[in-house]
Every structure is written in C-alpha cells, then in structure tokens.
N, C-alpha and C positions, 0 to 999 in steps of 0.2 A: 552485338558483333556481327559482323557482314557474314552470312552464311558462304561456302565457299563453293566458286563453281563448280568443282568435281571433289571425287572424296579424296580425303588425305590419310596416307597410310606410312607409319613411322614403324622400320623394325628393330625388334633385339637382338642383339647376338647371343642372350641369355636363353637358355630354355628353362631356367627357372627364375622367377624375379617375387623377393619374399618378403613380405610386411610383417614387422611387428617382431619384439620378442615378450616375454609377460611382463617387462617393467615398463614398458611403454603403455600396454593395458590400463596398467594400474596406475601407474603417472597423471596419464593424459584421459584417458576414455574409462573412467571406470565408473564416472554418470551419466555419459550420454544418454539421451533419449534416442525412439527409431527415427525421429526426421535426422537428428543428426549422424546417426551409424549408416544412413540411406544416401544422404550425402556422401560420405569418406567411400562408401563402398563405390559409388557411382566415378570417385576419384581413383579409386584405384584400379578399376577395370579402364577407366580412360588412360592411364598412364602405364597402361601394358603390365598389371600385378599379375600373378600367375596361382601364387600361394596366401593365402594370410593365416594368421593363429586367430584361433577364435575361442576365449576363456567363457562369455557370457555364457551362463548355465550349467556352469561347474557346480556351484551352489546345490543346485537339484539333482543335479547325477551323483554329488558326496550323498547326498541326506537318503535317496532311494539305493546307494548301495549299502551304505552302511544299517540302516535299518533292514534291509531286505538281510541280512545276517545275522540279525538281533541284536545288533546292538541300540541303546536306548534313542528312541527319538529328541528326549530333551539334552541329551548329550553327545549328539551328532549338532544340533543345532548351536550347540557353545563348541563346536569343531571350527565351524565356519566364521572366516574372519568379515570385518568389514571390504567390499569391494577398492575400496584405497588399498587395500595390504594382502589382495589376493595373490597378487604375482609372487609371493615368497611363500606362501601358503601352496602354490601350484606348485615350487619348485623344493619344494622340502625344505623350508626352512625355518614356518613358523605355524601355530593352529591357535584359529580364533581370536585373533587379536580384533579388537573395535567390533566385537559382535555382542551378544547373537543378532541377526537378523530375524526379523519377522517373517512369517509363512506368504505371506501376501509378497515382499520382495525376492524371496525365495523365486517361488514361482513366477512375478512377473521379470525376472532376469533369466528363466529358463525358456518363457516365450518369446524374450531378444534373441536370447542366444538361437532358436530355430527360425527366427526371420533373418537374422544375419545368414546364416549357413544358407537359407535357401535363394535369398536373394545374390548370394557370393557363386552359388551353381549353376543359376540363372545366366549369369554374367560370363559364365565359363572357367570362374578361378576354382580352385580346391582349397578349402575350407581346412586348415589343422587343428585336429580336436586334440584332446588331453588322453596320453595312452597312459595303461597304468605300468610303474616300474615298483609298488611295491609297498608305497605309503600307507601308513594307518593309523589315527589317533595313539597318543601315548600312552591309553589306558584303555587300548584294545584288548587286550589280551586279557584285563580283569572283568570284561564284560562280555565276550563271547569266545564260546569252545570249540576249535576247528582244530580236527586231528591234522599232524602233522606240521604243525604252525612254528615256523622259528623265524623268532622276531630280532633285529637289531637294534639297542637303542641308539639315539642318535643327539643327545644332548642339547646343548642351546646352542643357537645362534645370535651373536650379540646379543644377548640376554632372553634372547625368545625361547621359547621351548617350542623343539622341532618334533613333528610327528616322528615315530618309527618307523622301521623298513623292514617288510616283508622278505627275508632271502629268498631270492626268486629261483631257487632250487631247491628248496623245500618242498616237501609233499603238497603243502598245500596252498602254493601259488597257483597253480592251474586253475584251479574253483576262485579264488580271488579274482584272477583275471577276468574270467571269463563271465562273471556276475559284473564287474565294472563296465564293461564294453556293452553286455544285456542294457545296463540303467543308461551309459550314454546314446547309445539307440535311442532309447526309449524318450529321451530329453528333445535330442537334435533330430531325430527320427531317418537319419540315415546311418551305414555301418561305419562310413569313417574311411578314406584314403590314405590318409595320414596321420600319424599321432607324434606329439609333442612329448617330453617327458626326462627328466635327467635324475639318476642316482648321483648321491653324496656329491650335491651341489654346493659350492661354497665350502667345504670343512666338513662334510656329512663324514660318517665313521662306516667303514668295511667292514669292519671285526674279523670275521674268520671267514668272510664269503669268498668265494673262489669269483670274482668278478666278470671275469671271461667266460664262464659257466652261465654265469647270471645275466648277462648280455646276451647271451644264447637263449635262455628263458624267455625272458623279457621280450624278443623278438619273435619266438615260436610262438606264444601267446597271442602277438598282434599279428601274426600271419593265422594262425584258427580261427581269431573273428573275425577276420577280413584280409582274405589271402591276396597277396600282393600289395598290400598296403608297405608304407614305409615309414621307420623310426626318424623322427627329426629332432634332432641333437645339438643342444648349444656350446658352442666352442667358446669359453671362457674360464680364464682362469687356468687352472690345472685340468680343465674338464672336454672332451673326454679323453680321459687315461688311456696308454696306447694297449693296457689289459683289457679295456672294456672294445677297444677296436677290432682289438683281436678278435672277438667274440662275434664279431656281427658280419651278416651277410652283407657286404658292400652295396650289392645291385638293391637292396630293400633297407638301405640307410641314408641320411643326409645330414651331412652336418653343417650348420651355421656357424659363419666364419663372423 
C-alpha cells in the first residue's frame, strides 16, 4: 500500500477502549503462538485499544500460588484446565477440565504471557491481569491448613465442579491475596495496574458472606499489592450486584458492559 504523504491521526472520544473478555481468549486465542499474538497486539495498538485482558500465564501463577501454600503439586496440576476451558476456570465456574497440562506447556504459556504483557506496555497499552477474588480448589481445606480460613462451597456450574470461594472478609484472605499477587508479579514481571476477577459469576453461592464488605476486602488487597490499581468487573447477567458495587471505591473500579 502507498505510504501516506503525512501522518494520519484518528482521535477517539473514549478514554478507555477495552479488548476481550475471558470467553474470547478461550474460544479464539487458546492456542495462538507468539507470531499470532504479535500480529494481534499490533492490530490492537493500531486501532486505538488502550487496555486488554491477558490470561496466558495464569497456569503458572496458580501453580506457584498453590504450591507456595503447601498444596500438593500434582493436585495443583490437576486443578489447571486445558486452555480451551480456561475462561470458565478464571471466572470460577470449573476446575481442571481437559487437563492436566505438562510442566513444559505451563512454562511455555507463562513465557507467552510475559511477552504479551511486555509488548502491550511497549506500545502504550495497559494489560489487565487476573486479580484475587478468593478462588481455591474445592479440596483446598483438605490439603492446606491456614488460620482464620472460611470457605464457601460453590456446588456445580452446568455439571462442572466449581472452585470454592474464600470469604474475603475472613482472617486468612489478606495473606492469600498477598501470595497471589506475589506469584502474579513473578510470572509477568510487573505489579499490574488493573485486575480482573468476578465473585459469584453465573450462579455462584455467596452463603452468609456480606458481599459489600467482601468487595471492600478484595479491592483493599488489590490496592495493597499495587497502589492505585483498578478492579475490572464484567457486567453479565446479574453481575455485579448492587450490594457488591456499594462496597467499591468507584474511583478505582471499572465495570465492563
């Protein structure tokens, strides 16, 4: 194509132009290699996208997080699903389906995630990483002893066993969240500026959790790990509830419609 005679500038009326939800990355991008991702990131930058969700590398993050707490490595690997099902794992709907992955696969995806994040930042975009909202494997309590831990069983999601939820208001949550963000930073090489994550997605059970206080606790842990960070929440079905929204600092939250 002919080179333009002068620079071409197109201005957007929007401060934030966001790419992807969790499903997109499993439906479409689960098995992309670096060449495909490099092309995609160039496309996003060229078209003015400012933020993009990144989930490649969460496999290694979960492995390091769980084993660091004393959860058995072989069980941690069984908790991690095939990338084509990772969207619903990241949203708290299933665990382990299509796995386990090999250590080589997990390490390769961690390397990919770090490259994706690095390239996005080079081109002025903000990668959105996975925050900690309290998910743990459904057999977590049988394998890890932590003082002050309160778990809420989550039952099933369309016949898939769901991860359980740690009550964000319980004594153990701040430690778990701190360990999560430490593992996340080790994998991606950055502290993160925006974090995704949804509590009680598509029918999750809140039990006797005070959702307003839970939202405050989740966001507080994010701010401690990365001061000034934003919590990115998906608007989908009944999510997020008014009681969750009432617990948020709106200056540090983004709801995706």
